[in-house]
N, C-alpha and C positions, 0 to 999 in steps of 0.2 A: 779911817779909824774914828768915826763919829761916836761920841759918848752916848748920845741918846739912842742911836741905832743899836749899840751894844746893850744898852740898858734894857731894851725890851726882851732880850734873851735871858738876862739876869742869871739866876743860879744854874741855868741849863747850859751856860756857855761852854764849859769843858766837854760836855757830852756832844753838843752840836759840832764843835770843832773836831772831835774824834770821828763822828759819823761822816763829816765832810772830807776829812783826810783819807778815810777808808774808801770813800766813793772816788776821790781824786786818784788814788792808786789804781782803782778799777778802770777808770777812764783812760789813763795812760797805757795800761796793759791792753785794754780793748783796742785802743788806737793802733798800737803796734801789731796786735794779732790781725786786725783787718788789713793794715798796710802791707805786712810781710806776706799774708795770705794772697793778696792781689798780685804780688810779685812772683810767687811760686806756683800758683794754681794751674792745673792741667786738666784737659779733658773737654767733653762736649759742653757747649754754652760758655766756654772760657771767657769770651769777651763780655758777655752780659754779667757774669759773676764778677769779673774784675771791676767793671763800672760800678756795680752795687757795693762791693767791698771798699772801693776808694771813696764813695759817697759816705758810707758809714764811718770810715776812718776820719773823714773831715768832721762829721758830727761828733764823734767821740773826743776829738781834739777841742772842739768848741765847748763841749761839756766840761772838759778839764779846765778850760779857761774860765767858764762861769763859776765853777766851784772854787778855783784858786782865788778869784776876785772876792768871793764871799768870805773865804777864810781870812783874807787880808782885811776886809771890812770889819771883821769881828776881832781883829787884833792878833790873829794867829799867824802861823807860818805854814805854807803848804809843804808837804814832803819834798825834800830837795835832792834825793838820790833815787835812782832806779832800785837800788837794794831795799830802800824803805818801801817802795811800791810792793815788792814781794812780801815784805813783813806785814804790811797793813791790809793787803787785798782781801776783799770778800769773795771774789769770783775766780781769782787765780789767772793763769795764763796757759793756754794749750797751744804748743808749737805745732804748726802745720807740717808735721814730719811726713805725713802721707798727703801729697799735694793734689790728689784726685778731687775734682770739684765736689763730689758728694760728701767726702770726709771734711773738707774745708767748710762747706755749708753747715754740716751737722755740728762741728765745733763751735761755729759762730752762733748758731741757734741756741746752743746750750749756754753760751756766754750771755746772750740777750735774755734768756729766761732767768738766769741768775740776777742780772741787772734789774729786771722787772721786779723780782722779789725784794732786792735791796732797796730800791726807791719806794716801793710800796711800804716797806717797813719804816723807812725814814719818814715818810708822810704820816704814817700812823703814830709814830713815836713823837715827832716834833709838833704836829698839829699846829695850833695857833700860838704855841710858845715862842715861835720865831716865824712870823708870816713870810718874811723875805726868803729864808731857806726853804720853807714849805713850797713857795711859788716856784723856786728854782727846781726843786725835786719833782714837782708836777710837770713842769716843762720837759725835763729830761725823761721822765717816765713816758710821756707821750711819744717821744722819739724812739725810746727803746721798744715800745709796743709796736710801733711802725716798722722798726728794723726786723723784729721777729717775724712779722707778717711778710715783709719783703723777701726775707731769706727762705721762709717756708714755701712761698709761692715759687721761687726759683727751684727749690728741691722737688716740688710737685712737677714742674715743667721738665726737669731733668729726668724724673722717673718715667714720664711719658716717652721721652727720647730713648732711654735705655731699654724700654720694653719692646721697641720696634725691631 
């Protein structure tokens, strides 16, 4: 909780903490969506999809850690209950009720597209008002763009298999 570090955020502190807590909620829900999806997914290419989902789950958990650390640096408190994640989320949560690989991939692609929009908005809004949060958002956006590409590639490969 460095005073000089918080000082650069200045009058924007409350808004930055709000944006960060909303993103924190998204990351936890994304983590769980990937993790549970990897447990229940069924169908062709199941092993490749499980490996990708587990890697993405680990990335989302790392993002939640980065964001919570920044919230604490700014003197805030990360959301402390899963109930709050649902109340604060930008992107929501889609349960993998249909475990077929195509459905799970499509759900997660949709989640990544939402995350890309969220982090792009955070970057645009925060700009250099808070360079540290800006940098974190850029790093996470890079991962989310890569996740979308990875999942779409798997979906394309699955489409080739299903047409045979």
